[in-house]
N, C-alpha and C positions, 0 to 999 in steps of 0.2 A: 545484604546491604543494597543491592540493586533494586529490591522491591520497595525500599524506603526512600532512597535518594535518587533523583534523576541522574541520568548518565552525564549530562552536562556539568552537574555539580561535582561529580567524582573526577571528571577530566580536569576541571579547574583546580581541584585539590592536588592532583598529580602535577599539574603545571606549577603550582605554588611550591611544592616540595622540590621539584627539579630546579626552579628558579633560586631557591635558597641555597641549594647545593652549589650551583654555578656561581652564586654571589660570593659564598665563602671560599670558592676556589679561585677567586680573583680573575674570573673570565670577563672579558670586555662586554659591557652591556649591549653594544650594538650587534653582537653576534647572535644573541637570542631575542632580539626585538623584532616585531612584526612590521614589515614595510607595507604602506598603503597599496602600492602597485601590485605586490604579491597577493594581497588579500583580494582586491577587486578583479584582477586578471586571471588568477589561477585557483584560488580557494572558494570564492563565492559562486562562480558559474555552475559547477556540478551540483551544489546544494539547491540552487534555484531551479535548475533543469529537472532535478529529481522531483521536486514539488510540483512542477508544471506537468511533467510527463505522466505522473501517476494521480493527477487530479481527477476525481470522479466528475465527469463533465455534466451528466444529467442532473445530479444533485446540485452542482455549482450553478447551472442556469436556472434551476427552479428557485433558487434563493439569491439570484444575481442582484436583484434590486437591493435587498438588505445588505448583502456583502459590499456593494458599491457605496451605500450610505455610510457604513462603518469605516470602510477603507479611505474614502475621500473626505467626506464631511467630518468624520470622527478624527482623522489624522490632522486636518487643518485646525479643528477646534482645539485639540490637545497642544498643537504647536503654538498657536496664538495665545492660548490661555496660560500655558506654562511660561512662555517667553515674556508676556506682559507682566505677570506676577513677579517673576524674578527681576525684571528690569525696574519695576516700581520699587521693590525692596532695595535694589542696588542704588537707586537715587537717594535712599535714606541712609546710605553708608552702613548697611548691615553686613556687607561682605568685605573681605580684606583686599580684593583686587577689583579695580574698575573695569567696566566693559561697555561697549556701545550697544545700541539697540539691535543692530544687525548681527553683532557677534552673539548676543544672547538668543536671538531667534535662530541663528545657526545651530547653537547648542540644543535649543528646544526642539528643532526639527529632527536631529539625530536621536534625541532621547525619546522621541515619540515612536520610534521604530519597534514594532512588536516582532519578536523572533519566532518564525513558524516552526523551526526545528524543536525548540524547547517546549512550545505549546503542544505540538502534535505528538511528541514522544509521551507526554503525560496523558493526553486525551486518548491515545490508542491503548494505553495500559488500563484505564478505567472504563473503556468501552462505552463512551457517551453515545447518545442517540445521533443518528446521521445528520439531522437538521442542525443541531448545535455544533457537531464536529465540523461540518462543511462551512458553517458561518464563521467560526473562529479560524479555521484553516484558511479560507479564502480571504478573510479580513487581514490576517497576518501576512499572507503572501502579497496581496496587492498593496497593503500598507507599506511594505518595504519599497515598492516602486514609487509610490507617492512621496514617501519620506525622502528618497534620494532626489526626486525632482525638486522638492522644497529646499533640500540641502544645497543643491547646485544653484538655485535661484538666489538664496541668501549669501552663498559663497561669492557669487559675482558682485552682489551689492557690497560685501565687505572689501573685495579687491578694488572696486571702483572708488569707494569712500563715500561717506554720507554727504559730505560737502559738495562733491562733484556730481551727485545724482540730480537729474532733471525729471520733470513729471512724465515725460515720455518713457523714461527707464522703468518707472513703476508699472505703466501700462504694458510695456513689453515683457516685464516679468510675469504679470498676470496671464498674458497670452501664451508665454512660453510654457507655463504650467500645463496647459492643454496640448500644446504642440509637441512637447517632449513626451508626454504620456501616449498620445494617439500615434505619434510618429514611431515610437518604439514598438507599439502593438502592430502597426502596419509592416514594419521590418520583419517582425517575427512571423507573421502570416505569409509574407513573401518567401522566406526561407523554408517554411513548412511546405509550401507548394513545391519548392525545388527538391527537397529531400524526398518527398513522396513520389515525384515524377522520376527521379533518378532510380530509386529502389524498384520502381515498376519495370525498368528495362535492364536491370543488373541481376536478374534471377539466375543467369548462367554462371555468374561469378559470385557465389554466395559469401565468400570471405569479405567482399567489399561492402556489403550492405550494412553490417554493424558499424563499420568505420564511418560511413556517411551519416549514420544516425547519431554518432557522437560528434563528428566534425562540423557538420553544417549548422546545428544549433549554436555551437560555440562561435561560428562565423557570424551568426545573427547577433550574438552578444557583442562581439568586437565591432561589428558595423554600427550598432547603436552607440557604443563608446566613441567611435570615430566621428560620427555626425553630431555628437553632443545630445543624443536622444536617450530615452530610458532603456538601458541595456537589460535591466531586470525584467521589465515588461516584454521586451523583445524575446528573450529566451523562454519566458513563461508562455507567451502566446505561441511560439514555435513548438514547444513541447506538447501543449494541449491540442493544437490543430493537427499535427503530424501523426499523432498516436494511432488513430483509427485506420489511417491509410497504410502506414508502414507495417503494421501488424499483419495486414492482409497481403503484403508483398514479400514477406520473409517467411522462412520456415519456422516450425514450432521450436526447434532447437536453437535457432538464431534468436528468436524472441525471448526465450528463456535466458540465453547468454546476455542479451542486451539488458534485460530486467536486473539480473544480479550484478552486472558490471556497474550499472548506474547506481544501484543501491550501495555497492561496495565503495565506489569512488566518492559518493556524497558522504558516506559515513567516515571515510578517511579524512576528508576535508573538514568535517565538523570536529573530529577529534583534534586535528592540528590547530584549528581556530581556538577551541576552548582551552587547549593546553597553552597556547600562546597568550590567552587571556590571563591565565595564572602566572605565566612568566612575566608578562608586562606589569603585573602588580609589583614585582620586584625590580624590574629593569627601568620602567618608565619614570620620568621626572614628575613628581607629585607635589601638589600644594594642598595641604589638608586644611579645608575651611569647613568646620563642622556645621555652622548655620546653613551654608549653601547646600551641603550634602543632605541634611535632614529636610530642608524645605523642598529640595528637588524631589525627594522620595515622596513627601506628603502631597505635593502638587500633582505628581504622576498618578497617585492613587485617587485623589479627590476628583480631579478633572476627568479622568477616565470613567469614574463612577457616574458623575453627572452626565457626561456625554452618552453613556450607554443607556441610562434610565430615560433621558429625554428622547433619544432616537428610537428606543423600543416602544415608548408610548405613542410615537407617531407611526411607526411601522406596523404596530398591532392593529391599527385601524384598516390596514390594507392587506394584511396577511391572512391566509386561511388557517394557518397554525400559528397561534400567537406565542410570543416569548413569555414564559412563566417567570415568576419572581426568582425561582431557583436558576433558571437559564440566565437571567440577567445578572445574578450574582456570579455565576461561573464566567460570563463574558467580562465582567469587571475584574474578577480575580485572575483571569487567564492572560492578562497583558504582560507576559514575561518579556524582558529585554535580553538581548544576547549578541550574536555575531554581527549583525548589521550595525547596531549602535556602536559597538567597539571598533569596527572597521572605519566607520565615518569619523569618529573622534580622533583616530590615529591619523587620518588624512587631512585634518584641519591645517590651515596655513600656519607656519611657524611664527609669522609676525603678529599673531594674536597673543596678547600678553596673558590672557586668562586661560590659555590652552592647558597648562598644567593643572589648574583648578577644575576645568571642564573634564579632563581625563580622569582625575581622581573621583569626581562626582559620578561620571558615567560608569566606572568600574564598580563603585559602591552601589549604584542602582541595579546593575546586573547581578551583583552578589545578593542583594536583598531579594530580588524577584526570583532568581534561580534557586537559591537555598531556602528562603522562608516560604514564598508562595509555591514554588515547585514541589517542596516536600509536603506542605499541608493541603494542597488542592485535592489530593486523592482521598484522604480521610474526610475532608469536608464534603466532597461529592457523595461519599458513602453515607455520611451522617444526614445529609439533606435528601437522601433517597432520590437522586437525580435519575431521570428516565434513561435507561441503558439501551444499547442496541440489541435487537432481537438475536437470540442465540441461534435460531434456525433460519437459514437462508430461504429465499423464495423457491417454491417447487416449480415444476414445468407448467402446471396449470395456472399458478399464480402469475408467473412471468407472462404467459400468453394473454391472460385476462387483463393484466395491467396495460398491455399494448392495446387491447380492444377498448379498454376504458379511455385511453388517450385519444384514439381515433373517434370514439363516440363524443367526447367533449369537444373535439375540433369541429365535428359536424353540428353540434348544438350551438357553438359560437357562430358558425357560418349562418345557420338558420336565424339566429337572433340578431344577426348583423353587427356583432361585436368582435373586435380583434383582440383576443387575449393571449395569454402565454401559450395555450394549446395550439392556437392558429399559427402563431409564429413558429413554434416547433415543427408543426406539420408542414408548413411552407419550406422550412429549411431542409427537412427530411426529403421532400420531393425534389428540391434543388440538388441535394446531395445525391439522390438516386439517379437523376437524369443527367447531371453534368459532372460533379466532382468525383464520384466513385468510378465511373467509366474512364475519366481522364487520368486519375491518379492511382488506380489499382489495376492489377492484372486480372484477366478473365472476368471482366465486369461489363455488362451491357446496360444501356439506359432502360430504366423501369420507372413507371409512374408511382408504383407502390414498392417501398423498400421493406422487404421482409427479412433483411439480413440480421436484424436484432433478434427476431424470433428464432431464426436458424441458429444464431450464436448461442442463444439461451438453451435451445434444444441440444446442441452439440456439447455445451458445457455440462449440462445435467446428465446426458447420456454417458459421457466419459467419466463423470463422477460415479455413476452406478457401475460402470465397467470396472473402475478401480476397486469398488467395494466387493464386486463379484470375484475379482482376481485375488483379493486378500483372503476371501473365504475359500476359494478353490485350492490355493497353494497347499494347505494341510491335507486336503483330500487327495491331491495328486501324489503326495508322498505316501499316503495310506494305500493308494492304488498300486504304487510300485511295490510296496511291501507285500500286499495281498497277492500280486502277480507272482512274486518270487516264492511265496509260500505255496500257492497253487501248483506251481511248476514242480516243487518238491513233493507235494502230496500226490499228484496225478501220476499213475503208472499204467502201462498198457496191459499188465498181467495181474491176475489175482494174487500170485505169489508175492510180488512186490508190495501189493496193498496190505497183505497180511503181515508182511515183514515190518511195515510201519507200526502196526500194533505190537509186534514183538519187541521193537525198540522201546516203545513206550512202556510196555509191561516190565521190561528190565528195569526201567527207572522207578516205576511205581510198585513193582513186585505184586501185581494183581492179575494172576492167571485166570481167575474166574471171570473177571470183567472182560478180559481179552477174548475169551471163548464166547461169551454172550454177544459181544459186539460183532465178532466175526460171523456168528450164526445169523444174527439179525441182518447184516449187510449182504449175506449170501442170498437172501430172498429177493427176487425181482420186484415183488409187490411192495415190500418194505422200502426198497431203494426208490421206487417210483413215488411212493407217498412222501418220503423225505424230500425228494426233488421238488414236488409240487408245493410242499409246505414252505420251503425256503424261497421258491420262485414267487409265491404270493406275498411273502414277507418283504422281499426286495422291491416288488412292484408297489406295494403300499408305501414303503419308505421313499421311493422315487416320487410318487404323487405328493407326499408331504413336503418333500424338498422343493418341488416346483411351486407348491402353494405358498411356502415361506418366502421364496424368491420373488413371487409376484406381489406379495404384500410387504416387501422389505421397506422399512422407513429410512428416510434420509437423515443423516447425522448433522446437517446444518453447516459443516465446514465448507466454505466456498472454495472452488477449484481455481487456483491461480494459474499463471502461465506455465508453471512447471508440472502440470498434471501428467504429462507423458513421462517425465522423469520418475514420478511416483509410481506410475503404472508399470514401467519396465524396470523393476528392482532387480538387483543381482540375483542370479539363480533361477529366474523365471523366464521361460521362453514363450513367446506369443503363440507359437505353434501348438503348445500344449493346452491352451485355454480356448474354449469355444464360447465366445461371448453371446452368441445367439441362443445357445442352450447349454448352460454350464453343467447341467446334470450329465451331459454326454462326456464330460471331461473327467468325471470322478466316480460317482456312485454307479452310473450305468456301465462304465468300463469294468468296475469291480464286480458288478452283478453278472456281466457277460462271462468274465473269467470263472466265476463260481459255477455258473450254469454249464459251461463247457466241462469243468471238472466233474460235475455231477452226471452229465451225460456219459462221460467215459466210464465212471464208476458203474452206472446202470448197465452199460454194454458188457462190462466185465462180469457183473453179477448174473446177467442173463446167460452169457456163454457158459459160466460155471454151473448154473442150474440146469441148463440143457445137457451139459456133459454128464452131470449126475443122473439125469433122467434117462439118458441113453445107456 
């Protein structure tokens, strides 16, 4: 079922079932209704921080222009287009409840919020290409921040009242759009500097580092709320900026713990939100207006499609990799609504008469996008043969040459006298290597050239190869132990014990002739010497083949995450038993040495026996 239905849809169904049970149990609706303060202060921050902390920064900034266009211009377009259309139809008395222009713009702002959780969950399952993935992910993430800014602006207009507004208020509202967004981003960068600086000097108290990593970004979120700035952009900027510095200041074990705790906390909050969404379907006060619901869904689909097509037509003139028609269809179809829209509609002022109608329409839009679009987007992507992400990750040579190519392009731009993306990235990397990294990370000195990315790529791939070697060596280690125990039983200092071994086997096989022939053959020193050389050459050839296979071992393409050491040190494996420099020394060579030792002892026994017979 999980392969067909998105997780969010299944959680909504669970919430619906639970809500029906509570309703028939005559439980007060206020007990299982979601409060706006709980949503924005406790449930939303972990989800947004998870998205910002694990954002692929390079892919984001390579497509930052397109993401910014979709997130800012696209959101404003959807908000104004949906609000204007619904307001125009409201003037024609199409709907059962009257509303003002700012009230409908307040609703259109929240219904324009694209949920990154629902979108990314689907896109990760179908493995779309990186460009499309980061475009939709970045647009959905920053779209939430822009949506909240628009929501707060129209909310203030609603509270002031249309009759009391003066022209300066409209100008202040337009300016506040940029002030709120940029101010929230600045707060996030400030707290990212603080958490990076603190983790640099708390390496002696390793328990505190993860606490600071969780606590300080949340402080950035609360600070944004306190000053009336964008708290979403604050925690996103904090997570994105602090990531590369705090990972260098904490241990591998702490980084793994931070990773999984953030993922776990975000998943818990998502589960609670979607379950409350199902509960609210039962507990909330609804006003069912079918024309308003249907037209809202239609306008959301139509205006998003128009906006994506027009924006892609403009962006393709400036992009190196254009958006194909299939990409544009996925961008249009991937506008799923979810947690943000639901949280905003719950927090609407109670003095708005159409709030119950807005709540019902919002839940209906979420159900439509999550169930219908979320279920069908995967088979549609497969049918349209969308470009998928490469199964094999970059090799060490590819990673290094990608960096060389970046530096070459920066040099070409400098020679041509043009300042493009590569020059900006190179300037930031130099600034990062000379100022930020020495200031915010331990054991870092100023460098004009930052080779840390190449070193990280080398370390990543080397540990991956070590993991593969360890998985191949474990069975050989067990075989080595078995062979050692067998050789200990076989090897004896006297010829009598050696012949007794064949006596025991002969009792089982009842083959006295074979026993006699083998004993006579092994009694000859020449035969023992020939047998020793034969097995020695055979083992040497096997060792050479093993080394050759290891030198040409292909990578399997699975990227090593932060938990590679956890995978490497699996239960039952000791690092002391694995020689990563020469894995042959850990298994086959040890086994061959044991065999050779056994054969030497046998040869000495045979020689002494033959000399005794000669004398």
